[in-house]
C-alpha angles and dihedrals in degrees: 000000000000124000090249091056092048091051091050090049093050091048091049091054094042092056089052097045092135091059091047091050092050090050091052093048094053089045090060087073088059088052089054091050090051092048092053092046091078104015097056096050090046092054091042089058101039099039100026127025099021090045092051094251105120093172092060090047092051091047091056090049088051089054088053089052091051088052090055091053092049090048091052091050091050092048091055090053090046091061091055091051091048090052090053088053099042103044095061088053090053091048092052092048092049090050091051094047094047092048092053094042096050102035099035100032090237108187092205095054095097092051090046092051099044102035117011095045091052090047090052092048096049094041093049091050091050092048092051091052095045098045093043091049093051095048097049093038092051091048092051093047096046092047089049092050091050090049092052097044130331089219089068089066090060090058100040103029104063098051090043092053091044092052093048091047092050090049092048090051091057097050099086096043089046091051092051093049092044089054092047089052093048092048091050091047092050092047091053092046091050091049093049091045089055097042101044097061088047100050090118091057092044090053093043095051095044090239098136094113093048094047091044090051092050093047091044091056090052091048091051090049092052091045091053091048090049092051092049090049091049093052092055091045088063089066089052090056089046091054089054091051093049098044101036111023104031092063089060091054092046093050092052093044093047095042096104091048092047093049091053089052094058101270107142127227091247091051091052091050090047091052090053089050091052092051100041100036102034118012099040096048092043092049091045091054091046095050096046096035100043094032096056106019093038092056091047092049090051091053095045095046091048090055096043095048099040111072094178094055091047093051092050090050090049092054092052097043100053115102111179148005113261121236134212113255130177093346097301125100125233106209109240129231099224120214125206093250123103118259137195115352132202123291131176114212113207121231090222125054095228097048113099121225130194114323129215108260090236098045115123116248113243123202111247094351122082100148099112097098116202134161132181099178129073114249116249118247094255095048097077113134121252120262113277115212093206096043118127092193128021126178119179122189092333118179123179135176131168094234142005091260096041126100113252116265090198120024128186089338118181121190134167117179120182122230112265094028126138111214128180118200115204137170143115120313115277094018094120107269095130089041088059092053090046090055093049091047092051094241090117125043118219121233088231139348135063131273126193133183112199089339095308118119118247124259099037137111090248092055092045090055090057098053137053123197121206109192128199094256103061120210122222121175131203110271139076123323090245092054091052094047095044096045093115094049122085093213129042113278114242112251094238092053092046093051091047092051092048090050093048094051094041100253095118098103092046091049090052092048092050091054103258134290094311096054119111113242126210108207092207091063094055123089122230091259093050091050089052091053090053092049092047093051090047090053091045090057094051120101092232109118095203116071119191112195107192098190085310092156100045092116094050126088116251094260093052090045092053092050093051094047093047089051092055092044090053096052108121109257091357127142120206129202115182125190095209129215094173125055089226088072090059092049091055096049128090092230136010128215112203113199118201134165093251101037148330134253129206131188145083123314094258094046094051091052087064101045109024118072091187092053090049089053091050093049099035094061093074112096126163115234133177110289117258136159117273112224110198119221092229133044114277115245102173115098093206091066099248113153104238094194139017136206131217126252099052104111148004131327096314090049095195125123108193130212115260092022123119115252111272099038126101131189127204127189120353108042110184094210126119132231099070138098097211110145118236117283124238 
């Protein structure tokens, strides 16, 4: 523990000296109990039973019993004093954690409040009880040994002091290795927490070897830390053997010599009672309590009281940017790398926008629009009267201390356009749709939907957001589909919309528009069809599909997207999880951590390495049945997982793909924390 922590601890105890004094006074009763544990039986033997006076012997044993009762009474009062000492520490730690979490947007504040503070509180209470018990028990036992025969101290004292000294020498190395083990364990847990939700992306991008290597390194690190901790723990066991068990052996071995030097039989029995009933249990509790819990308390207090160390740990532990899903925000773990940069989308297909500084110049064709630098504040595009979506200098981050997910972002999308947004998972695609929908507020910049400022009721009336997790409520099918309409939807219009989106067979199976639907009986894909048809029937001209078709097969997805693209006067923005969505769109926006690219499908194949990776992974192979590694739970037949070894060189069958297609690096799906591929 650092000098600063020791000073704070001393100051904490000095301020509460009355509580410490009360704790010491009640502990004296425990000292008296320990003293009588060996002294009373010794006198009962020497002056009572061995002398032929049973009454005296019984009286001394009764005194020992009274000592036990007094010790129990004192122990009960000790717990109250410990509570008065521990609870203020907990309150101070909670105050510190809350201050850092609220004022500094510390991502680890919740964990600190709910787990680490409680660990510190319970561990501190246990350490106070254990260390106090050892000190007062040792004092009572040593005084008792001296009272019985000073020679007994020569036998018991040296190994006891040697054991305590050996244990004290291991405390600091044990604390360092305990912290190293905890750090390694947390790093592995963070890595697995980031990888497991993204197993689909790992499989799709062919990154199993890379992820396995990264996880293997963390496993090896934790294994090495555990072995180092175990080696030092051996010394802790040795200190217990030297200080608590060696005195018993020495007393028995030296018994003839002690008896010839005037030590009575009762005194020898009393000395054995002191060692076996008092010193050995107290030392055992001290070694295991202070050795393990003390190291843990040191680590936890260091993290809770050191804001700088916690912030540094937070920067290293974060794995991905969070995305908006189904109207609720998953708080991101921001990394230090740059995220989405500015892009200006032209209102006309043939009008070039900003190009990536490294894009190759093409004779007569400059419509592959790519930028790798954030636009300056004064470079925002002029207002477009026919723009469906307009973002000007938009910057957004999920917290004051988080890196921006979108920074100085400029976007103009003409009415009637069909845009697909693609990129690695966690790059900010859903964040972009959340900003346009008004569910997220930018730190700076302006957003407009059909000329109306976002957020506003007028802008909300002109857009409809369909998230990945579709919502269906209990009621009739017609009520669900017409939820965004003030008046009941005519049956003919409702049936036409269902047929256009591809919900016709489901509507027929449910029993028609008047049938009551139970959301629990619908699969994820069926719920998405209901949500898509509901959005199709709304009057909002701007449709934002945030992976709203991820549970549909490719044919059903194509039908739904073409229906939205064909709506009269409608504008469609699709966050794509299949490359086929990008092929169908007029323009494609590729979001990457170091830049963005904009253009048609063919143009981006020429200028965007990331887009080529995303597209190039698709290879037809002979059809075969995909056998998922886990049991299927989705009633619509979508394979929730895939296993390797099913096809081709890439050997990865990906969820939501038709049988017989594989995808290598660059899956566009969500749900993973895989970092962008180079």
